[in-house]
C-alpha positions in Angstrom: 11.2 -1.0 23.4 9.5 -2.7 26.3 8.7 -6.4 26.1 5.0 -5.7 26.3 5.1 -3.3 23.4 7.1 -5.6 21.3 4.7 -8.4 21.9 1.7 -6.2 20.9 3.3 -5.2 17.6 5.1 -8.2 16.2 4.1 -11.4 18.0 3.0 -13.6 15.0 0.6 -15.6 17.1 -1.6 -12.5 17.6 -2.3 -12.4 13.9 -2.2 -16.1 12.9 -5.9 -16.3 11.9 -6.0 -12.9 10.2 -6.0 -12.4 6.5 -4.0 -9.5 4.9 -4.6 -8.6 1.2 -1.8 -6.8 -0.5 -2.4 -5.4 -4.0 0.4 -5.2 -6.6 2.3 -7.6 -4.4 4.4 -9.4 -7.0 7.4 -7.0 -6.7 8.9 -4.0 -5.1 7.1 -2.4 -2.2 4.1 -4.7 -2.5 6.3 -7.8 -2.2 8.2 -6.4 0.8 4.8 -5.6 2.5 3.6 -9.1 1.8 6.7 -10.7 3.2 6.7 -8.5 6.3 3.0 -9.2 7.0 3.7 -12.9 6.6 6.6 -12.7 9.2 4.2 -10.9 11.5 1.9 -13.9 11.3 -0.8 -12.8 8.9 -2.2 -15.1 6.2 -1.3 -13.1 3.1 -3.3 -12.9 -0.1 -0.9 -11.8 -2.8 -2.6 -9.9 -5.6 -1.0 -9.5 -9.0 -2.1 -8.5 -12.5 0.4 -9.9 -14.9 3.5 -11.2 -13.2 2.3 -14.6 -12.3 5.7 -16.2 -12.0 6.8 -13.5 -9.5 3.6 -13.9 -7.5 4.0 -17.6 -7.3 7.6 -17.4 -6.3 6.7 -14.9 -3.6 4.0 -17.1 -2.2 6.6 -19.9 -1.8 8.5 -17.6 0.6 5.5 -16.8 2.8 3.9 -19.7 4.7 0.2 -20.0 3.9 0.2 -17.2 1.2 -2.0 -17.6 -1.8 -1.9 -15.7 -5.2 -4.9 -13.9 -6.7 -5.0 -12.4 -10.1 -7.3 -9.4 -10.9 -7.5 -6.3 -13.1 -8.2 -3.7 -10.5 -9.3 -1.1 -13.1 -12.6 -3.1 -13.4 -15.1 -2.7 -10.6 -16.6 -6.2 -11.0 -13.1 -7.6 -10.8 -12.4 -5.7 -7.6 -15.6 -7.0 -6.0 -14.8 -10.6 -7.2 -11.3 -10.3 -5.7 -12.6 -9.5 -2.3 -15.2 -12.3 -2.4 -12.7 -14.8 -3.6 -10.1 -14.0 -1.0 -12.8 -14.2 1.7 -14.1 -17.5 0.4 -10.6 -19.1 0.1 -8.8 -17.6 3.1 -11.4 -16.1 5.5 -12.4 -12.5 6.4 -10.0 -9.8 5.4 -8.5 -8.0 8.5 -6.0 -5.9 6.6 -6.2 -4.3 3.1 -3.0 -2.8 1.7 -3.8 -0.8 -1.4 -0.4 -0.7 -3.0 -1.0 -1.3 -6.7 -0.1 1.6 -8.9 1.9 2.9 -11.9 3.6 6.2 -12.9 3.3 7.9 -16.3 5.4 11.0 -16.3 5.0 14.0 -18.7 5.1 17.8 -18.4 1.6 19.3 -18.5 1.6 20.7 -22.1 2.4 17.3 -23.5 0.4 15.2 -21.1 -2.1 12.9 -22.7 -5.7 12.7 -21.4 -5.7 8.9 -22.0 -2.7 8.6 -19.8 -4.4 10.5 -17.1 -7.4 8.2 -17.4 -5.0 5.2 -17.0 -3.5 6.6 -13.9 -6.9 7.4 -12.3 -8.1 3.9 -13.2 -5.0 2.2 -11.9 -3.9 4.3 -8.9 -7.0 5.8 -7.5 -10.2 4.0 -8.5 -9.1 0.6 -7.1 -8.4 2.2 -3.7 -12.0 3.4 -3.6 -13.4 0.2 -4.9 -11.5 -2.3 -2.8 -11.9 -0.1 0.3 -15.7 0.0 -0.4 -16.0 -3.7 -0.9 -13.8 -4.8 2.0 -15.4 -2.3 4.4 -18.7 -4.2 4.6 -17.1 -7.3 6.1 -15.0 -5.2 8.4 -18.1 -3.3 9.6 -19.7 -6.6 10.5 -16.6 -7.7 12.4 -16.3 -4.2 13.9 -12.6 -4.2 13.2 -10.2 -3.9 10.3 -7.3 -1.9 8.9 -7.2 -0.2 5.5 -3.6 1.0 4.6 -3.2 3.0 1.5 0.2 3.6 -0.2 0.5 7.3 -1.1 3.6 9.2 -2.2 5.7 12.1 -1.1 4.9 13.8 -4.4 1.3 13.9 -3.5 2.4 16.5 -0.9 5.3 18.2 -2.5 4.5 17.9 -6.2 7.2 17.1 -8.7 8.0 18.4 -12.2 6.6 16.0 -14.9 4.4 14.2 -12.4 1.3 16.4 -12.2 -0.9 13.4 -13.3 0.7 10.9 -10.9 0.9 13.2 -7.9 -2.7 14.2 -8.2 -3.8 10.5 -7.9 -1.6 10.1 -4.9 -2.7 13.3 -3.2 -6.3 12.1 -3.8 -5.6 8.9 -2.0 -4.5 10.8 1.1 -7.7 12.9 1.1 -9.8 9.8 0.5 -8.2 8.0 3.5 -8.8 10.9 5.8 -12.5 10.9 4.9 -13.1 7.2 5.2 -11.3 7.2 8.5 -14.0 9.5 9.8 -16.8 7.4 8.2 -15.6 4.0 9.5 -14.0 4.8 12.8 -17.2 4.1 14.8 -17.0 0.5 13.4 -13.5 0.0 14.7 -11.9 0.3 11.2 -8.6 2.2 11.1 -7.7 3.8 7.8 -4.2 5.3 7.3 -1.6 6.0 4.6 2.0 5.2 4.2 3.7 7.8 2.0 7.1 6.7 0.5 9.7 9.0 -0.8 12.3 7.8 -3.3 12.6 4.1 -2.7 15.2 1.8 -4.3 13.3 -0.3 -6.8 13.7 -1.4 -10.4 12.5 2.0 -11.5 15.0 4.0 -9.6 17.8 1.5 -10.5 17.2 2.4 -14.1 17.7 6.1 -13.6 20.9 7.8 -14.9 23.5 8.5 -12.3 23.1 12.2 -12.6 19.3 11.8 -11.9 20.1 9.7 -8.8 22.6 12.3 -7.5 19.9 15.0 -8.0 17.5 13.0 -6.0 19.9 12.5 -3.1 20.5 16.3 -2.8 16.8 16.5 -1.8 17.0 13.9 0.9 18.5 14.8 4.3 19.5 11.2 5.0 21.4 11.2 1.7 20.2 7.8 0.6 17.3 6.1 -1.0 14.8 4.2 1.1 14.2 0.4 0.7 10.9 -1.4 0.1 11.5 -2.9 3.6 11.4 0.6 5.1 8.0 1.1 3.7 6.9 -2.4 4.7 7.9 -1.8 8.3 5.5 1.2 8.5 2.7 -0.9 7.0 3.2 -3.7 9.5 3.2 -1.2 12.4 -0.2 0.2 11.2 -1.5 -3.3 10.8 -0.5 -4.3 14.4 -1.9 -3.6 17.9 0.6 -0.9 18.5 -1.4 1.4 16.1 -4.8 0.8 17.6 -5.4 4.5 18.3 -4.1 5.8 15.0 -6.5 6.6 12.1 -6.7 9.2 9.4 -3.0 9.7 9.6 0.0 9.3 7.2 3.4 7.9 8.0 6.0 9.5 5.8 8.9 7.3 4.8 11.1 9.6 2.9 14.4 10.2 4.7 13.3 13.7 5.8 12.3 15.1 2.4 8.8 16.1 3.8 7.9 16.0 7.4 4.5 17.7 7.9 
C-alpha cells in the first residue's frame, strides 16, 4: 500500500471532527466497529438498548466516545436518537446500522410474532435511522450510511427464513437509497458478515461448529475485527467512489 493511500484511509486527523454513530455497539461486531472507527479518528456515538454497563465500559476505551440509549423499534425514539447525537456531538458523518437479533425456527413452526420482532429490530430501524440521518447529510452534501447485512441474506439457511429475509431486505434497501442519495454526495453500502466468532457462535455445540467450518474455504470463523475493518474502509476516503455495493466478509462462503 502506498503512503498516499494509507493516509487517505486511516489518518485519524482526517476524521477528527466527524461523528460516527454505531447502533448495537455495546458488544460483538458493533463494539469492534466503534473501536475501529475511534482509532480512525472519528468521534463515536455508542448506541445501546439494554447493556448500559458494557456501553459505558466501551466508551472508556474510545477517546471522546459517548453512550446513547434508545429502543430502535420505536420511530420516535429513532428520530430522537439522531437529534440527540447531533445536539451533543455534532453532525453525523457516518451511520453504521448494526443493531439486530436472530430468532431461528423452521417455517412450519415459525411464529408470526417472532417475525414481527425481527422486522422491527433488524429492518425497520435501518429505514428509520437512514431516513432521519439523511436530511442532515443532504444539507452537508456528504455522508456515509453503512448497513450490516448477512451472508444468509444471499445464500439462505435452514431455520433462518425470517432472519435471512430481514437481512436480504437490508441489501435491497441499501441499493435503492444509494441511487436516491448519490447526487447529494451520500454513499450507502453494506458489509455482509459470514460466520463470525461471537458469544452466539461460542455457545454452539462442537459438532455444529465443525459443520459450519466445512462451508468456509478459509476453514475458520471470522472475527468482529474483520467486519470492523471493512466498515472503516467504507467510512474512509479510500471508498469515495463506492456506493450501492456490498463487501462480503465470510471467508469465501459466498463471493458474488
